[in-house]
N, C-alpha and C positions, 0 to 999 in steps of 0.2 A: 738411586738404584743403578747398578752397573748393568750395562747392556752388552751382552755377548754377541758381537756382530758376526763372528765366524763360527758360532756354535752350530754344530751339525753340518759344517761345510763339506766334510768328507762324504757325507751321504748325498749331497747335491752333486758332487763330482762323479760319484758312482752312478747316479740316476742318469746324468747327461751322457756318460760314457756308454751305458747300455742303450740309450736312445740313438746315439750316433754310429755305433759300431756296425749295425746292419747296413746303413747307408754307405759307410766306408768300404765294407766288403763288397757290396754291390758295385760300387765305382771301380774297385780294383779288378773285379772280374771283367768289366767292360774294357778297362785299360789294357789288360793283358791279351784279351781276345779280339777286341774290335778297334778301340781308340788308338792305342799305341802313341800317346802324346809324348812330345820331347821332354827331356829331363828338366829343362828350365821351367816349362809350363807346369809340369807335375810338382815341382818344388813350390811354385806359387800357390797351387791348389792346396797342398798340404799345409802351408802356412795359414791359409784361410780357414782350413778345417780346425787347426789348433786355436785360432782366434775365436771361431764360432763355439768351440768347446768351452773355452774360458769365459766368453761372454755369456753364454747360456747358464753356466754354473753360477756366475756372479749375479745374473739377473734373478735366478730362482732363489738364491740366498737372500737377496734384497726383498723379494716378495714375501718370503717366510718371516724375515725379521722386521720388515717395515710395513708393506702394504696390507697384509692380512690383519695384524693387530690394530693398525690405524683405522682401517675400514670398519672392523667390528666395534671398536670403541666409539667411533663417530655414530654408527647406527644405533647402538644402545643409548647413547646420550640424547640423540634426537628423538628416538622412540619414547623416551621417558618425559619429554616436554609436554606441558598441558596443551600447547598449540602445535601439536605434531603434524598438522596439515601443511606446515612449512616444508615437510619432506618432499612434497610434489614439485614446487619450484626448485628446490635444491637438487632434486633428482634430474630435472631438466638441465640445469647448469652443469652438473657433473657429467651428464651424457655428452654435452657439447665438448667439454674439456677433455674427456677420456678419448673421444673419437679423434679430436685434433691431435692428441698425443700418440695415437695408435700407429705404429710404423707400417703395419700391413695395409692400412687404409691409404696411406700416402703412396706406397708402392703400387697399389692397384690403380689409384688415380693417375699416376705417372704412366703406367702401362696402357691405360685406356686412352690417354691423350696421345701417346706415341702410336698406338695401333690405329687410331682414327685420324691421324695426321692433323691433330689440332681441332677436329670437328667437335669433340667433346673435351672440354678443358679439365685439367686436373683439379682446379679450384671448385668448379661446378660439382664434380663428383664428391669432393671432400665436404662441401657445405651441405649437399643433399643427404649424404650418409650421416653426417653429424646431426642434422635436424631429425632424421628418422630415429637414431639411437636416443637422442634427448627425449623425444616424445615417448618412446617405449619405456625408458627408465622412469619418467614421470608417471606413466600409467601403472608401472610395476609398484611404485610407492603407494599410489592410490589404491591398488588392488590389495596391498598388505593392510592398509588402514581400514578398508571396508570389508575385507574378507571375500571378495568376489572370486568365484572359481576361475582358474586359468583358461579353461576351454571356452569361456564366454568371449575371450579375445582371440584365441588361436583359430577356431573354426571359421568365424566370420572374416578374420584377417586373411587367411589363405583363400577363402572364397572370393574376397575382393581382389586378391592378387591374380587369380585365374581370370576374372573379368577384365582387369586392367591389361592383361596380356593381349587381349583381343583388340585393344584400342591403342596400345603403346607402339612406338617405333620399334621395329623388329631388332634394330641394333641394340636396344637397351634391355631386351629380355634376358639374354645371357649374362649381361653385366649385373642386372638386378639380382638374380639368384646367386651369383657369386658374391655379391656385396654382403649378403646376409651372413655368410660364413666368415668373411674377412672382418666384419664388424665385431664379431665375438672373439676378440683377441685378448692378449694377456692383461691389458689395462682394465678392460671391462670385467673380466672374470675375476682377477685377483683383488681388485679394490672394491668395485661397486657391488659385486655379488656378496662379498663378506659384509658390506655395509647393510645390504638388504636382510641378510641373516641376523645381524645385530638388531635391526629394527623389529623384525618378527619376534625375536626372543624377548624384547623389552616391552612389547605391547601385550596387554592382558588378553587372553583368549586366542592368541595367534600361535601357530605351531611353526617353528622354523623349517621343518621338513615339508610341510604342506604349503605354507605361505611364502617362506623365504626363497625357496627354489622356484624356478619357472621364469625368472627374469631373463635368462639367456635366450629362452625360446622367443620371447617378445623382441629382444634385441636382434635376433636373427631374422625375424619377420619384418620389422619396421623399415629397414633399408630397402628391402624388396619393394615395398609399397611406394616409398618415396622416389626410388630410381625409376620405377615403372611410371609413376606420375610425371616425372621429368621427361621420360620418353614420349608420353602423351602430349606434353607441351611442345616438345621438339617437332613431333609429327604434325601438330596443328600449325606451328609456325611455318613448316615447309609447305604445307598446303596453301597457306595464306600468301606466301611468297610466290608460289607457282601460279596462283590466280592473278 
C-alpha cells in the first residue's frame, strides 16, 4: 500500500498560516508603535517565525498521516480482544510515555524550577504530572469498558481539588491549575484520544461520542490533583523541618 506522506500538506500550510498571521500582525503593530527593535533582532525573530510555521505544518501533517490512524487502529485492535481489560495498564503506560514526550510539560517544569530558584525541581514536576496523566488515562479506559458516566469522576475530582487547595502549599496552587492545561498537549490529544475513540467503536454497546470523548477532561483534572498533593507533601515537610 502506497502511503502519501504529503497528501493534503497544502491544507496544513494554509491552516498554520491562518493561525500565525494574527500573532504576526499583533507583533508588527507593537514593533512599529512601541518596541522599535533593531533590524538584526527583527531578522532573528522573523527567522524564528518561519521555522515555527514550517515546524507546525510538518507536525500537523505527521499527526494526520501517522498519529491519528495509528491510534485509532491500536484502539480498535485492543478493543476487540477477549481480554480487553489489558487496556487499563496499557493506558497507564501510554500516559507516562505521552507526558514524558510532551514538550509543553518539559517547558513548564523548566520554568517552575527557574522561577522557584531550584526549590521545585523540573524532574519532580515532570514525574508528578506524568503520574497524574497515566492514572487519568487508565481510568478513562476503565470508564469505556464499564460505561461509567463521566461526571462520576469530574464532580468528585474537582471537589477534591478544592479541598486540597486548603491544605497544599500556596506555591503549588497556581502551578497545579496551569499543569492541567499543559498536560492536554498534542501528544495526548492526537494519539491517545484517537485510541480511546477506536476502543469505544470496537466495544459492543459503547458510543464513541458518549464514551470515547471525555478523556481530555480527566487528563486536565488529574495533574491538578497530583501537583496539589505534591504541594501538601512539601508543606508537611517544611513544617517538620521547622519543628
